[in-house]
N, C-alpha and C positions, 0 to 999 in steps of 0.2 A: 504494499500500499504506500501511497504518498503521504508525507507528514511534514509539519514544520517542527524543527528540533534544533538543539545545540549540543555540541560535543565538548565544549569548554565554556566557562563563564566569562562574561565581559559585556561590552557594548553591543549595539544592534548588529555589528559586523559578524558576530559569532552565530547568528541565526542562519539556518540552512533549510532548504526545501528539497526533499528527495525521498528515496525509498527507505522504509523502515519495516521491520517484521510486523505481521498482523498480530493483534492482541489475542490472547487466549481467553475463552469464555469460562469464567469460574462457575462453580456449582450454583451459586446464588446470583449470578450475573446475567445480563443480556449483552449481546454485541449489537451495536447500532451503526448502520451506514450513515455517516454524518453528512448532513446537508448544510448545517450552520452550527457555529460555535461562537464563543465570545472571548474577549480579552479581559483579564483581571489584573489588578496590581500585583497579585501573587506571581503572575507570569513575568512581570518586570523584575521583581525581587529575585525570583529563581534564576533568571538569566544573568543577573548581576551578582548573585550570591550575596545579597544584602538582606537586611532585616531578619537575620537568622535563618534565611531560606537556603538550604543546601540539599540539592537533589542528586541522586545517583546519575551519572552521565554514561551515555548520551540521554537527553531528556526531551520528551514530547510534552509540551505544556497543555493547559486548558482543562477546565472542569465542567463547563456548561456544554451540553450536547442537545441537538435536535436532528432527527432523521427518522429512518425506518429500521425496525428491528430486523436483524439478520440471523440471530441465533439466540436461543434461550437455554440457560443451564438447567440441569435436572432439578435442583432444589427450587430454582425460580419458577419452573413450570408447576411445581406442586403448591408453592406458596402464593403465586399470582397467576392463577389459571386464565385470567382475563387477558393477559398479554399474549399476543400472537405474532408470529413472523410476518413481517410486512406492515405492521401497525406503525402509524405516524406518532412518534413519541418525543418527549423531551426528558432530560435526565441530568442529574448531578453525578458526574462520573470522574474519569481520570484519563489523562493523555488524549484530550479531545481534539487537539489541533491536528487532525488526521482524517483520512478517508473512512476509517473504522475505529471505533472506540468502545471501551467496556464501561458498564455502569452497574451498580447494584440494582437488582430488580425492584427493591423497596423504594428506590429513589427515581424510578422511571414511571412516568405518567403520560396519558394521552395529551397530544397537543390541544390546547383549548380551541373550541369551535371558532372558526373564522380567522384564526391566527396563522401567520406565515411561520416558516421554520426560523426565519431571522428573529421574529419577535419572541418565539418560544425559547430560542437559544440565549436570549438576553435576560431571562427570568431567574433561573434557579439560584445561583450563588449570591448575587447582589440582592435579589428580592427576599430570599430567606434571611439574609443577614439583617436587613431593615426590619422585617416582620418580627424576628426574634428579639431584636434590640428594643423595639418599641413595646413589645409585650413584657420584656424584663423590667422596664420602668413604668409599666401599668398606666399608659396614657388613657385619659378619660375625656369624654365630651365636655366642651366648655373650657378646657385647659389651653394654656399657651405653651407651645413646644418650639424649641430652637433646633433646627437641623443644620449642623455645620457642613459646609461643602455640598450644597444641594445639587450642584451640577454633576456630581459623581454618579456612578451607577447606584450605589447604596442610597445616596442622598435623593436621587430622583424617585426611587420607590418610597423612601421614608416620607417625603413630602405628601405623596398620594395617600399613603396608609394613614398618616396622622390627620389629614384633611377629611378622609372618609370616616374616621372615628369621631369627627365633630370638633376637632381641635383648631385653634387659630395657629397657623404655621408661619414661623419666622425662619428664614434661611439665609445662609451666607454664600456668596460666590466670589470668584477671584477677578472678575472683569465686568465692566458695565454692559458689554454686549450679551451677557448671560441673564440680565435682569428680566427681560421680557419672557424668555423661555421658562425661568423659574416661576414667574407669575402664571404663565400658561399651564405649567405642570400642577399648580395648585397652591403655591405659597401665597400668603396674604401680604407679607412684607419681606423685602430683600435688602441685605446689607453687603457692601463690598468689604470683605475681610482684610484686604490689603490697604485700603485707603481710609477706612472709617473706624471709629472707636466702637467696636461691636457691643461691648457691655453698655455703653451710654445709649446707643441706638435702641437696644433691647429695652432698657429702662424707659426710654421715650415712648416706645410702642405700647408698653404695658402700664403707663401712668405711674412709673416708679416702682412697681411691684416686682418685676422680674418674671421669668418664665417658670412654669411648673416642672419642665423636663427638658433635658438636652441630650441629643444624640451626636457623638463626635467620633470621627475616625481619622482626623488629621494628626492629633497628638500635641506635641510640645508647643507649636506656635499659637494654637487656639485655646489651650487649656485655661489660662488665666481669665481670658475674656468670657469663656463659657462658664467657668465657675462663678465669676462675679455676676453673670446674668441670671443665676438661679435665685428664686425667692426662698424664704424660709421653708424648710421641709421639701425642698426641690430634689429631683432625682437626675442623676447623670449616668449615661452609659457610654462606654468606649467600645468601638467595634474595630479599631485598628490604630496604627501609629504611622501613617503615611509619611509625615514630615518630622518625626522625632518621638522618642519613647520616654524621655525624662522630663519631669515637671516638678516644680516646688508646690507644696500644699500647705496652706495656712490652717493648721489644726484647730486654732482658736475659732476661726470662722466655721470650720466644719462642725464642731460640736455645738457652737452657739446657734447656728442656723438650722441644725438638724439635717444636714445634707446627706443624701444617700449616694454612694459611689458604686457603680456596677461595671463589670466587664461582661461581654456577651458570652464568654466561655465556649466550650466545645460541645455541641449538641450530639446526641447519639442519632443513629439513622431513623428510628421510629419518630423521634421528635422532629427531625428535619422533614420527613415526609408529611407530618401533620402541618408543619408550617407552609410547605409548598402547596398542600391541598387548600390551606387558608387563602393563599395568594390566588389560586385558580378560582376559588369561590368569588373573590372580589372581581377578578377579571370577567367571569361569566355574568356578573351583574353590571358590567360596564363601569366599574369604579376604579379600575387599575389597568394600565397598559404600559408595556415597556417603552422607554424613550430611547430609540436607536439613533445615535448621532450620524453614523455612516457605516458602510460595509466595505470590506476588502476581500478579494479572492484570497484564499489561504496562502497561495504562493507569494503574496505581498505582505507576509508576516512582519518584515522589517519596517515597512511603512506604517503598519498598525501600531507597532511598538513605539515608533517615533511620535506618532500622534498622541498616544497615551502619556508619554513622557513630557510632552509639551503642555498638557492640560488644556489644550484649545479644543475642548469638546464638551458636550452636555449629554449625559446619559451613558449609554453603552456603545462600545465599538464591537462590531460583529464581523466574523470571518465566515465566508461562504465556501462551500465545497461543491464542485460540479457533480451532478447526479451520475451514477454508474449503473 
């Protein structure tokens, strides 16, 4: 099969497109002929060997998969008899930047009605992360919620999920040209996190009270502003550390304000399936849709990595694979 991969870590120049061995279908897996997949920050970190990501080499990236089932493992057939060879599915799997990829049957679901493979491939990883994070901090109707970096894949889903829950959504973006898209996606207020005082703007939007909850995956540069944006008894959840993993914490403010600090943690597969099913339920009601910034043919993997590194995108970057 053809795949995008790297045999050594480094810059985009290490990326290759060529022949790799077909994956083996595990007992509880399905094999999927990939029609679309997506790019994630983990793919950048793995290629760079940064942020603690060290993969065995050579490595085929990608976790999001959309395509047709080609093979079903023995255990998968018993546990998920509804899955059939030829079904159009999407999944959270492994080594997805290829013509064929494996995924656990438990994390393989039918493509939502009316969706393209490109849309379905943009959903699993980023959507589940946003869904789980907002559940972790128990957002409720009528609350003010701050979504840091709303132009990211996770951010674009979090905006929609929080709005659907009845929250007033404040988000941050890194450039003025992303304001309109953030509002279109569902945000009520938008802040430029490079040029504006985020905490002051949040206080202005909330009449000095601050937000009830914050979702952040940027890390160090945004932590102080996010923390200061919380009202007493507010809740904060981290889903990543894109721009840095160390921050200082004022423990006096933590105990005095009664702030809750959460990490998203590592969900087990049944929990992940439940979250993805929750996303599909929202999609079927027309309350959530992937924001696909652009697509690249898989062989243009280097161009896709360059775009993600530039941060000049809103939503998800999708890779397409020609049908076979």
